[in-house]
C-alpha positions as CSV (number, residue, x, y, z in Angstrom):
1,M,102.5,36.5,-33.8
2,T,102.5,34.3,-30.7
3,G,101.5,35.1,-27.2
4,T,100.7,33.3,-24.2
5,F,98.1,33.8,-21.3
6,S,97.0,31.9,-18.4
7,H,93.4,31.2,-16.9
8,E,92.7,29.9,-13.5
9,E,89.5,27.8,-14.1
10,K,87.9,28.2,-10.8
11,R,88.3,32.3,-10.8
12,D,88.4,33.3,-14.6
13,L,86.2,30.9,-16.5
14,D,82.4,30.5,-16.2
15,H,81.2,26.9,-15.1
16,R,78.4,24.5,-16.1
17,I,77.7,21.3,-14.8
18,E,75.5,18.9,-16.8
19,Y,74.1,15.5,-16.0
20,P,73.2,14.0,-19.4
21,D,71.5,10.9,-17.8
22,R,70.5,11.0,-14.3
23,N,70.5,7.1,-13.8
24,C,74.3,7.0,-14.7
25,L,77.3,8.2,-12.7
26,F,78.2,10.3,-15.4
27,Y,78.5,14.1,-15.6
28,R,80.1,16.7,-17.8
29,L,82.0,20.0,-16.4
30,T,82.3,22.8,-18.9
31,N,84.4,25.9,-18.1
32,A,84.3,28.6,-20.5
33,E,86.4,31.7,-21.3
34,R,84.0,34.7,-20.7
35,T,84.6,36.1,-24.2
36,G,84.0,33.1,-26.1
37,R,87.4,32.3,-27.3
38,H,87.9,28.8,-25.6
39,R,86.4,26.3,-23.2
40,I,87.6,23.2,-21.3
41,V,85.1,20.3,-21.3
42,K,85.8,17.4,-18.7
43,Q,83.6,14.3,-19.0
44,V,83.7,12.6,-15.6
45,L,82.4,8.9,-15.3
46,A,82.4,8.1,-11.4
47,D,82.9,4.5,-10.2
48,S,80.9,4.3,-7.0
49,H,82.6,0.9,-5.8
50,T,83.9,1.9,-2.4
51,K,84.6,-0.4,0.5
52,I,86.4,-0.4,4.1
53,D,88.6,-3.2,5.1
54,V,88.5,-3.5,8.8
55,L,91.7,-5.1,9.9
56,H,91.5,-5.1,13.6
57,E,89.2,-7.9,15.1
58,S,88.0,-5.3,17.8
59,L,86.4,-3.2,15.1
60,R,84.5,-5.8,13.3
61,G,80.6,-4.9,13.1
62,K,81.3,-1.3,14.6
63,V,82.7,0.5,11.6
64,H,80.6,1.8,8.8
65,L,81.3,3.6,5.7
66,Y,79.0,6.6,4.9
67,A,79.1,9.0,1.7
68,M,79.4,12.6,2.7
69,L,77.6,14.6,-0.1
70,A,78.1,18.2,-1.0
71,P,74.8,19.7,-1.9
72,H,76.1,23.2,-2.5
73,I,77.3,21.6,-6.0
74,A,73.6,20.8,-6.9
């Protein structure tokens, strides 16, 4: 017997975020089905190398790049 089902991670699953090492840009997202039938595990390694290329001479020394953090994500 076969069947299909669909879950939307954001709405239908329970979420957990883990930071195995606070000194590393690595985290793990686990989205688990509420009755324990399955879970989705995402391991994310973020690359923090970001730069801005100022191409117009009039903006040199005036444009700065900042990170906007989302504290509600913890």
